[in-house]
C-alpha positions as CSV (number, residue, x, y, z in Angstrom):
1,M,20.7,33.1,-24.6
2,P,24.1,31.8,-23.1
3,I,27.3,32.4,-24.3
4,A,29.2,29.5,-26.2
5,S,32.0,28.3,-24.1
6,S,35.4,28.8,-25.6
7,S,35.1,25.0,-27.0
8,D,32.6,26.0,-29.5
9,P,34.9,26.1,-33.0
10,V,32.6,29.2,-33.9
11,S,33.3,31.2,-30.7
12,Q,36.7,30.4,-31.1
13,L,37.1,31.8,-34.4
14,Y,34.9,34.8,-33.8
15,S,37.5,35.5,-30.6
16,D,40.3,35.2,-32.8
17,H,39.9,36.5,-36.1
18,H,36.6,39.2,-35.6
19,S,38.7,42.2,-35.2
20,W,41.0,41.3,-38.4
21,L,38.0,40.0,-40.6
22,Q,36.4,43.6,-39.6
23,G,39.5,45.5,-41.1
24,W,39.5,43.2,-44.0
25,L,35.9,44.5,-44.4
26,R,36.4,48.0,-43.5
27,Q,39.1,48.2,-46.6
28,K,37.1,46.8,-48.7
29,T,34.0,48.8,-48.4
30,G,35.5,51.7,-46.9
31,C,33.1,51.9,-43.9
32,P,32.9,51.1,-40.5
33,H,29.1,50.4,-40.5
34,N,29.3,48.6,-43.4
35,A,31.9,46.4,-42.3
36,A,30.4,45.2,-39.1
37,D,27.2,44.0,-40.7
38,L,29.2,42.4,-43.3
39,V,31.0,40.5,-40.7
40,H,27.9,39.7,-38.8
41,D,26.8,38.4,-42.2
42,T,30.2,36.3,-42.4
43,Y,29.5,34.5,-39.1
44,M,26.2,33.9,-39.8
45,R,27.2,31.9,-42.8
46,V,29.9,30.4,-40.7
47,I,27.6,29.3,-37.9
48,E,25.2,27.7,-40.9
49,A,28.4,25.8,-42.0
50,R,29.5,22.4,-41.3
51,N,32.6,20.9,-39.6
52,T,33.9,24.3,-38.7
53,A,36.0,22.5,-35.9
54,A,38.2,20.7,-39.2
55,I,38.8,24.6,-40.5
56,E,43.0,24.2,-41.0
57,T,43.0,27.6,-42.1
58,P,40.4,29.8,-40.7
59,R,41.2,33.2,-42.2
60,A,41.7,31.8,-45.9
61,F,38.0,30.3,-45.0
62,L,36.5,33.4,-43.3
63,V,38.0,35.2,-46.4
64,T,36.4,33.0,-48.7
65,I,32.7,33.4,-47.0
66,A,33.7,37.1,-46.6
67,K,34.0,37.9,-50.3
68,R,31.2,35.9,-51.0
69,V,29.1,37.9,-48.9
70,L,30.8,41.2,-50.0
71,A,29.8,40.2,-53.4
72,S,26.4,39.9,-52.6
73,Y,26.6,43.3,-51.4
74,F,28.0,45.1,-54.1
75,R,25.4,43.5,-56.0
76,H,23.0,44.7,-53.6
77,L,24.1,48.0,-53.9
78,E,24.3,48.0,-58.0
79,V,20.5,46.8,-58.3
80,E,19.7,49.4,-55.8
81,R,21.4,52.2,-57.9
82,A,19.9,50.9,-61.1
83,Y,16.3,51.0,-59.4
84,L,16.9,54.6,-57.7
85,A,18.5,55.8,-61.3
86,T,15.1,54.4,-62.8
87,I,12.6,55.9,-60.7
88,A,14.6,59.5,-60.4
89,H,13.1,60.4,-63.8
90,L,9.0,59.9,-62.5
91,P,7.1,62.6,-61.6
92,E,7.2,63.1,-57.8
93,P,3.3,61.5,-57.0
94,E,4.4,58.4,-59.0
95,V,7.4,57.8,-57.0
96,P,6.8,55.0,-54.4
97,S,6.8,55.2,-50.9
98,P,10.1,54.4,-49.2
99,E,8.7,51.0,-47.8
100,T,7.4,50.0,-51.7
101,Q,11.0,51.2,-52.8
102,A,12.3,48.2,-50.5
103,I,9.8,45.5,-51.2
104,L,10.7,46.0,-55.3
105,I,14.2,46.0,-54.4
106,E,14.3,43.3,-52.4
107,T,12.0,41.2,-55.1
108,L,14.6,42.7,-57.9
109,L,17.4,41.4,-56.1
110,E,15.7,38.0,-55.5
111,I,14.9,37.8,-59.3
112,D,18.7,38.9,-59.9
113,R,19.7,35.7,-57.4
114,I,17.5,33.4,-60.0
115,L,18.2,34.7,-63.2
116,D,22.2,34.9,-62.0
117,G,22.2,30.7,-62.5
118,L,21.4,31.3,-66.1
119,P,23.7,31.3,-69.1
120,A,24.1,34.6,-70.8
121,K,22.2,34.5,-73.9
122,V,19.2,32.7,-71.8
123,R,19.2,35.2,-69.5
124,T,19.6,38.0,-71.9
125,A,16.5,36.1,-74.4
126,F,14.1,36.0,-71.2
127,L,14.6,39.7,-70.2
128,W,14.2,41.0,-73.6
129,A,11.0,39.1,-73.6
130,Q,9.5,39.4,-70.3
131,I,10.5,42.8,-69.6
132,D,10.6,44.5,-73.0
133,G,7.7,42.8,-74.6
134,M,10.4,41.9,-77.8
135,P,9.4,39.4,-79.8
136,Y,11.1,36.1,-80.3
137,A,12.3,36.5,-84.1
138,E,13.8,39.8,-83.1
139,I,15.6,38.3,-79.9
140,A,16.6,35.2,-82.3
141,E,18.3,38.4,-84.6
142,R,20.2,40.1,-81.8
143,L,21.5,37.1,-80.2
144,D,22.0,35.8,-83.7
145,V,20.7,32.3,-83.0
146,S,17.6,30.3,-84.4
147,L,14.1,31.0,-83.4
148,S,14.0,27.5,-82.3
149,S,17.1,28.4,-79.8
150,V,14.9,31.4,-78.9
151,K,12.4,29.3,-77.8
152,Q,14.6,26.3,-75.9
153,Y,16.4,29.4,-74.0
154,M,12.6,30.9,-72.9
155,A,12.0,27.4,-71.8
156,R,14.8,26.7,-70.0
157,A,14.4,30.4,-68.2
158,I,11.1,29.8,-67.3
159,R,11.7,26.1,-65.8
160,H,15.1,28.0,-64.2
161,C,12.6,30.4,-61.9
162,Y,10.1,28.0,-61.0
163,F,12.1,24.8,-60.5
164,P,15.6,26.3,-60.0
165,D,17.1,23.4,-58.3
166,A,15.9,21.0,-61.5
167,G,19.0,21.7,-64.0
168,G,18.4,23.4,-66.9
169,G,19.9,20.8,-70.5
170,P,22.6,22.3,-72.6
171,F,21.5,25.7,-72.9
């Protein structure tokens, strides 16, 4: 793959700000290896962005993207820690293989990403019903809402899971 010319805005942005961005991310993560990975992820998002030639404040632009990448990174760590804490109590023969663990963590991250777009009460009602098997009446009581609201929350959450770009109504 040929190296892009210096007239390429992304190449110029990279050469001008790569070291600075890596230092900024190293301060945030405390690890040069993770910072390097996050710089890579940030520039991948820059490449996917439209009209990078029109960037007026490159460092502010990079920080905005890097903050999103960083939030995703920390969320990933949080989900992974919670999962590993959950399976830490399993008897050895029941502990999933490392490959299965990786697949499960990625699945949990995808579920988290999808549910993140829902309001807190809708997300909570959905998780209580789906994960804990809690009856709608108990969810209504705990959330201090009507049974009808819980049914609407569930319908919205299910629509959102299957059609995330379709919107979801007033709840």
